[in-house]
C-alpha positions as CSV (number, residue, x, y, z in Angstrom):
1,M,19.1,30.9,-7.2
2,T,19.5,31.1,-11.0
3,S,21.4,34.3,-10.9
4,F,23.5,33.0,-8.0
5,L,24.5,29.8,-9.9
6,I,25.3,31.8,-13.1
7,K,27.5,34.3,-11.1
8,L,29.2,31.4,-9.2
9,F,30.1,29.2,-12.2
10,I,30.4,31.6,-15.2
11,K,33.1,34.2,-14.9
12,N,32.4,36.1,-18.1
13,K,28.6,35.8,-17.8
14,D,27.8,39.1,-19.6
15,N,29.5,38.0,-22.8
16,A,27.0,35.3,-23.6
17,K,27.4,35.6,-27.4
18,E,31.1,34.4,-27.2
19,N,31.2,30.7,-27.9
20,K,33.2,29.6,-24.9
21,T,31.0,31.6,-22.5
22,R,27.9,30.1,-24.2
23,E,29.4,26.6,-23.8
24,K,29.8,27.3,-20.1
25,Y,26.1,28.3,-19.8
26,G,25.0,25.1,-21.5
27,I,27.3,22.9,-19.3
28,L,26.0,24.5,-16.2
29,A,22.4,23.9,-17.3
30,G,23.3,20.3,-18.1
31,F,24.8,19.6,-14.6
32,V,21.9,21.3,-12.8
33,G,19.4,19.2,-14.8
34,V,21.2,16.0,-14.1
35,F,21.4,16.7,-10.3
36,C,17.8,17.8,-10.0
37,N,16.3,15.0,-12.1
38,I,18.3,12.2,-10.5
39,L,17.2,13.5,-7.1
40,L,13.6,13.6,-8.2
41,F,13.9,10.1,-9.7
42,I,15.1,8.5,-6.5
43,V,12.5,10.2,-4.3
44,K,9.6,9.5,-6.7
45,F,10.6,5.9,-7.3
46,L,10.5,5.3,-3.5
47,A,7.1,7.0,-3.3
48,G,5.8,5.0,-6.2
49,T,7.0,1.8,-4.6
50,I,5.4,2.6,-1.3
51,S,2.1,3.7,-2.7
52,G,2.0,1.1,-5.5
53,S,1.2,3.9,-8.0
54,V,2.3,3.2,-11.6
55,A,1.7,6.9,-12.4
56,I,4.2,8.0,-9.8
57,T,6.7,5.4,-11.0
58,A,6.1,6.5,-14.5
59,D,6.7,10.1,-13.5
60,A,9.9,9.0,-11.7
61,F,11.3,7.3,-14.9
62,N,10.2,10.4,-16.8
63,N,12.6,12.3,-14.5
64,F,15.3,9.6,-15.1
65,S,14.9,10.2,-18.8
66,D,15.2,13.9,-18.2
67,A,18.5,13.3,-16.4
68,G,19.6,11.3,-19.5
69,S,18.5,14.2,-21.6
70,S,20.6,16.6,-19.5
71,V,23.7,14.3,-20.0
72,V,23.1,14.4,-23.8
73,T,22.8,18.2,-23.6
74,L,26.1,18.3,-21.7
75,V,27.8,16.2,-24.3
76,G,26.2,18.3,-27.1
77,F,27.6,21.6,-25.7
78,F,31.0,20.0,-25.2
79,I,31.1,18.8,-28.8
80,S,29.4,21.9,-30.4
81,G,32.0,24.1,-28.7
82,K,34.9,22.3,-30.4
83,A,37.0,24.5,-32.7
84,P,36.8,23.9,-36.5
85,D,39.3,21.4,-37.9
86,Q,40.3,19.9,-41.3
87,K,37.4,17.4,-41.2
88,H,34.8,20.0,-40.2
89,P,36.0,23.5,-41.3
90,F,32.8,25.1,-40.2
91,G,33.0,23.7,-36.7
92,Y,30.7,21.4,-34.7
93,G,28.0,23.8,-33.8
94,R,25.2,21.7,-35.3
95,F,25.8,18.9,-32.8
96,E,23.7,20.9,-30.3
97,Y,20.7,20.3,-32.6
98,I,21.7,16.6,-32.9
99,S,21.8,16.2,-29.1
100,G,18.4,17.8,-28.9
101,L,17.1,15.3,-31.4
102,I,18.5,12.4,-29.4
103,V,16.8,13.8,-26.3
104,S,13.5,13.9,-28.1
105,F,13.8,10.2,-29.0
106,I,14.6,9.3,-25.4
107,I,11.5,11.2,-24.2
108,M,9.2,9.6,-26.7
109,M,10.4,6.0,-25.9
110,V,9.8,6.6,-22.2
111,G,6.3,7.8,-23.0
112,V,5.5,4.8,-25.2
113,E,6.8,2.4,-22.5
114,F,4.6,3.9,-19.8
115,I,1.5,3.8,-22.0
116,R,2.1,0.0,-22.0
117,T,2.6,-0.1,-18.3
118,S,-0.6,2.0,-17.6
119,I,-2.7,-0.3,-19.8
120,D,-1.4,-3.3,-17.8
121,K,-2.5,-1.5,-14.7
122,I,-6.0,-0.9,-16.0
123,I,-6.4,-4.5,-17.2
124,S,-5.2,-5.9,-13.8
125,N,-7.6,-3.4,-12.0
126,E,-5.0,-2.4,-9.5
127,T,-5.5,0.8,-7.5
128,S,-3.0,3.1,-5.8
129,Q,-2.9,3.8,-2.0
130,F,-3.2,7.4,-0.9
131,N,-0.6,8.6,1.6
132,W,0.5,12.1,2.6
133,I,4.2,11.4,2.0
134,S,3.6,10.8,-1.7
135,I,1.5,14.0,-1.9
136,I,4.3,16.0,-0.2
137,I,6.9,14.5,-2.5
138,L,4.9,15.3,-5.6
139,A,4.3,18.9,-4.4
140,C,8.0,19.4,-3.9
141,S,8.7,17.9,-7.4
142,I,6.3,20.4,-8.9
143,L,8.1,23.3,-7.3
144,I,11.5,22.0,-8.4
145,K,10.4,21.5,-12.0
146,L,8.8,25.0,-12.0
147,W,12.2,26.4,-11.0
148,L,14.0,24.3,-13.5
149,S,11.7,25.6,-16.3
150,F,12.5,29.2,-15.3
151,F,16.2,28.3,-15.1
152,Y,16.3,26.7,-18.5
153,N,14.2,29.5,-20.0
154,K,16.6,32.2,-18.6
155,I,19.6,30.5,-20.0
156,G,17.9,29.8,-23.3
157,K,17.1,33.5,-23.7
158,T,20.6,34.5,-22.6
159,I,22.5,32.3,-25.1
160,D,19.7,31.9,-27.7
161,S,19.6,28.1,-27.5
162,S,16.7,26.0,-28.9
163,S,17.8,23.0,-26.8
164,M,17.5,25.1,-23.6
165,R,14.0,26.4,-24.6
166,A,13.0,22.8,-25.3
167,A,14.2,21.8,-21.9
168,A,12.2,24.6,-20.3
169,F,9.1,23.3,-22.2
170,D,9.8,19.8,-21.1
171,S,10.0,20.9,-17.4
172,I,6.6,22.6,-17.7
173,S,5.2,19.4,-19.2
174,D,6.6,17.6,-16.2
175,V,4.8,20.0,-13.9
176,I,1.5,19.2,-15.6
177,S,2.1,15.4,-15.6
178,T,3.1,15.4,-11.9
179,L,0.0,17.4,-11.0
180,V,-2.1,14.7,-12.8
181,V,-0.3,12.0,-10.8
182,A,-1.1,13.8,-7.6
183,L,-4.8,14.0,-8.6
184,S,-4.8,10.2,-9.3
185,L,-3.8,9.6,-5.6
186,V,-6.6,11.9,-4.4
187,F,-9.2,10.1,-6.6
188,S,-8.1,6.8,-5.2
189,L,-9.8,7.8,-1.9
190,F,-13.2,8.0,-3.6
191,T,-13.2,5.2,-6.2
192,A,-12.0,1.6,-6.8
193,I,-11.6,2.4,-10.5
194,P,-7.9,2.2,-11.5
195,V,-7.8,6.0,-12.1
196,D,-4.0,5.7,-11.7
197,G,-3.8,3.7,-14.9
198,Y,-5.9,6.1,-16.9
199,L,-4.0,9.1,-15.7
200,G,-0.8,7.2,-16.3
201,I,-1.7,7.2,-20.0
202,V,-2.4,10.9,-19.8
203,V,1.1,11.4,-18.3
204,A,2.6,9.3,-21.0
205,L,0.9,11.3,-23.7
206,F,2.3,14.5,-22.2
207,I,5.8,12.9,-22.3
208,I,5.4,11.9,-26.0
209,Y,4.0,15.3,-27.0
210,G,7.0,17.0,-25.3
211,G,9.4,14.6,-27.3
212,I,7.7,15.4,-30.6
213,K,7.8,19.2,-29.9
214,I,11.6,19.0,-29.1
215,A,12.1,16.9,-32.3
216,I,10.4,19.5,-34.5
217,D,12.4,22.3,-32.9
218,T,15.7,20.6,-33.5
219,V,15.1,19.1,-36.9
220,S,14.1,22.4,-38.4
221,P,17.6,24.1,-38.2
222,L,19.2,20.8,-39.3
223,L,17.1,20.8,-42.5
224,G,18.0,24.4,-43.2
225,Q,15.3,26.7,-42.0
226,A,14.8,30.2,-43.3
227,P,16.8,32.9,-41.4
228,D,15.1,35.4,-39.1
229,P,13.2,37.9,-41.4
230,E,14.3,40.8,-39.3
231,L,18.0,39.8,-39.6
232,V,17.5,39.5,-43.4
233,H,15.9,43.0,-43.5
234,N,18.7,44.5,-41.4
235,I,21.5,43.1,-43.5
236,E,19.9,44.3,-46.8
237,K,19.2,47.7,-45.2
238,D,22.8,48.0,-44.0
239,L,24.2,47.0,-47.4
240,L,22.2,49.7,-49.1
241,S,23.7,52.3,-46.8
242,Y,27.1,51.9,-48.5
243,K,28.2,54.2,-51.2
244,H,27.8,52.8,-54.8
245,I,25.5,49.9,-53.7
246,T,22.1,50.6,-55.2
247,G,20.4,47.2,-54.8
248,V,20.8,43.7,-53.2
249,H,19.5,40.3,-54.1
250,D,20.1,36.5,-53.9
251,L,20.9,36.6,-50.1
252,I,21.6,33.1,-49.0
253,M,22.4,32.1,-45.4
254,H,23.7,28.8,-44.0
255,S,23.8,28.2,-40.2
256,Y,26.4,25.7,-38.8
257,G,25.3,26.3,-35.2
258,H,25.2,29.4,-33.0
259,G,27.8,32.0,-34.1
260,R,28.7,30.0,-37.2
261,T,26.6,31.5,-40.0
262,I,27.8,31.9,-43.6
263,A,26.0,34.3,-45.9
264,S,26.4,35.4,-49.6
265,V,24.6,38.2,-51.4
266,H,24.7,40.0,-54.7
267,A,25.2,43.8,-54.5
268,E,24.2,45.9,-57.5
269,V,26.6,48.7,-58.4
270,P,26.3,51.2,-61.3
271,A,28.3,49.9,-64.3
272,D,30.1,53.3,-64.7
273,T,31.5,53.2,-61.1
274,D,35.2,53.0,-60.7
275,I,35.9,49.3,-60.1
276,I,38.6,50.0,-57.5
277,L,36.2,52.3,-55.5
278,A,33.4,49.8,-55.8
279,H,35.6,46.9,-54.6
280,E,36.8,48.9,-51.7
281,Q,33.1,49.5,-50.6
282,I,32.3,45.8,-51.0
283,D,35.3,44.8,-48.9
284,L,34.3,47.3,-46.2
285,A,30.7,46.1,-46.2
286,E,31.8,42.4,-45.9
287,K,33.9,43.3,-42.8
288,D,31.6,45.7,-41.0
289,I,28.3,43.8,-41.5
290,G,30.0,40.4,-40.9
291,E,31.3,41.7,-37.5
292,K,28.0,43.4,-36.6
293,Y,25.9,40.3,-37.0
294,G,28.5,37.6,-36.3
295,I,28.4,36.1,-39.7
296,L,30.9,35.3,-42.5
297,L,29.6,37.5,-45.4
298,V,30.7,37.1,-49.0
299,I,29.4,39.8,-51.5
300,H,29.3,39.3,-55.2
301,L,29.4,42.6,-57.2
302,D,26.8,43.0,-60.0
303,P,27.4,45.9,-62.4
304,V,24.1,47.5,-63.5
305,V,23.7,49.7,-66.6
306,S,21.5,52.6,-65.6
307,D,20.1,55.3,-67.9
308,E,16.7,57.0,-68.2
309,R,15.2,54.6,-70.8
310,V,16.5,51.4,-69.2
311,N,15.2,52.6,-65.8
312,H,11.8,53.4,-67.3
313,I,11.5,49.9,-68.9
314,K,12.8,48.2,-65.8
315,D,10.1,50.0,-63.7
316,L,7.5,48.8,-66.2
317,V,8.7,45.2,-65.9
318,K,8.5,45.5,-62.1
319,T,4.9,46.9,-62.3
320,V,3.8,44.1,-64.6
321,V,5.4,41.4,-62.4
322,K,3.9,42.8,-59.2
323,A,0.5,43.0,-60.9
324,I,0.7,39.2,-61.5
325,N,1.6,38.5,-57.9
326,P,3.0,41.0,-55.2
327,E,5.4,38.2,-53.9
328,L,7.3,38.2,-57.2
329,S,10.4,40.3,-57.8
330,I,13.1,40.8,-60.4
331,H,16.8,41.6,-60.4
332,D,19.8,41.7,-62.8
333,F,17.8,43.6,-65.4
334,R,19.5,44.2,-68.8
335,L,18.2,45.6,-72.1
336,V,19.5,44.6,-75.6
337,D,18.0,47.0,-78.1
338,G,17.0,46.4,-81.7
339,E,14.8,47.7,-84.4
340,H,12.3,44.8,-84.5
341,R,13.0,43.2,-81.2
342,I,13.9,44.5,-77.7
343,N,15.3,41.8,-75.5
344,L,14.4,42.3,-71.8
345,I,16.8,40.0,-69.8
346,F,16.3,39.6,-66.1
347,D,16.0,37.1,-63.2
348,L,12.6,36.5,-61.7
349,V,12.4,35.5,-58.0
350,I,9.6,33.1,-57.3
351,P,8.7,32.2,-53.7
352,N,8.8,28.5,-52.7
353,G,5.5,26.7,-53.1
354,Y,4.3,28.9,-55.9
355,K,1.7,27.0,-57.8
356,T,1.9,28.5,-61.3
357,S,4.5,26.7,-63.5
358,D,7.7,28.5,-64.5
359,E,6.7,28.5,-68.2
360,D,3.2,29.8,-67.6
361,I,4.4,32.7,-65.5
362,K,7.0,33.6,-68.2
363,R,4.3,33.6,-70.8
364,Q,2.0,35.8,-68.6
365,I,4.8,38.4,-68.1
366,E,5.7,38.5,-71.8
367,A,2.0,38.8,-72.9
368,L,1.4,41.7,-70.5
369,L,4.6,43.5,-71.6
370,Q,3.8,43.2,-75.3
371,T,0.6,45.1,-74.6
372,H,2.9,48.1,-74.1
373,D,5.3,47.3,-77.0
374,K,5.1,44.4,-79.4
375,R,8.8,44.4,-79.8
376,Y,9.4,43.3,-76.1
377,N,10.9,39.8,-75.9
378,T,11.6,38.4,-72.5
379,I,14.6,36.3,-71.6
380,I,13.8,35.2,-68.0
381,T,15.9,33.2,-65.6
382,I,13.9,31.7,-62.8
383,D,15.4,32.3,-59.4
384,R,14.3,31.0,-56.0
385,N,13.9,32.8,-52.7
386,Y,16.2,31.3,-50.0
387,V,15.4,33.6,-47.1
388,G,11.6,33.0,-46.8
389,R,10.6,36.4,-48.0
390,T,10.5,38.7,-51.1
391,D,10.3,42.4,-51.5
């Protein structure tokens, strides 16, 4: 069914990385979600009314909230697919994350409301009435939600969408909660205890948990999460394959939604390289790597003086730094020679959350270097790692 729907409604289905095609995938998922969840809401609401089960009614309104979530997802994909304009030159891609955050709040509010309803049921000591119609309806609901989970998951993988993966997780949570509701009806045959109310609380907690999970998944990219380490490694590896580029550092990546990533990086080039040739390679790398990974790449050229003595001292500094902590690294190394003082000038990259203070680590490095030569004087600029890793 999933493949049939994709083939029927998405003409250019194999080009999922293209923004317009990706938008069509998201809109299809939104419409399917609205239809299925509205259908489940109507059927479950009737079943809950007939059986007097607050858990079934809670599960029905959970499906209603899911339908609202699908509407928000629809709107999110419509807006995130808008072209950049003067007010938003990087586009509207992040609205997909905002829509996911709205969905999470809707889900959590529904969960809190049905905790209250379930507690009222326990206090009033009302019990549900078992009937086969309700059981059959709940069984069909489980099958539909299982299919929806696979549907969302397939689309989420195809277009690399966190909101679709969240919807898939939400559907699995619904399967569990509906199964719990069905069990409450079976238990009503054997006890007068309002099991329905207690299990209704369990259902509500599943709903709230799903909402929190979706919120975490959507807030992270909005706050500026670290890029995929494999992507970072591949970009750096590709850069080093270009003629004249001998090192890279200070890679920074900003995501403005799917297919809208801006990156900047410093590329080290030997200082004696012809500037025209070096610039030509930098331009070529910006174009090729940008197209390969679908990013806007800006490269800053750093000239590096390289001779046998400078390289020897640079390697010594690297060894000392790594001895203090393997996560530390240096770049932009320069040497200013003198008779009584040799200035070693470089940037030190410190990982986020590093506990030693900047001044303490500077003193440690200089003290260790002066065991090799008392003339060594360090001039260190502290740099931060913005890609969640160091070499």
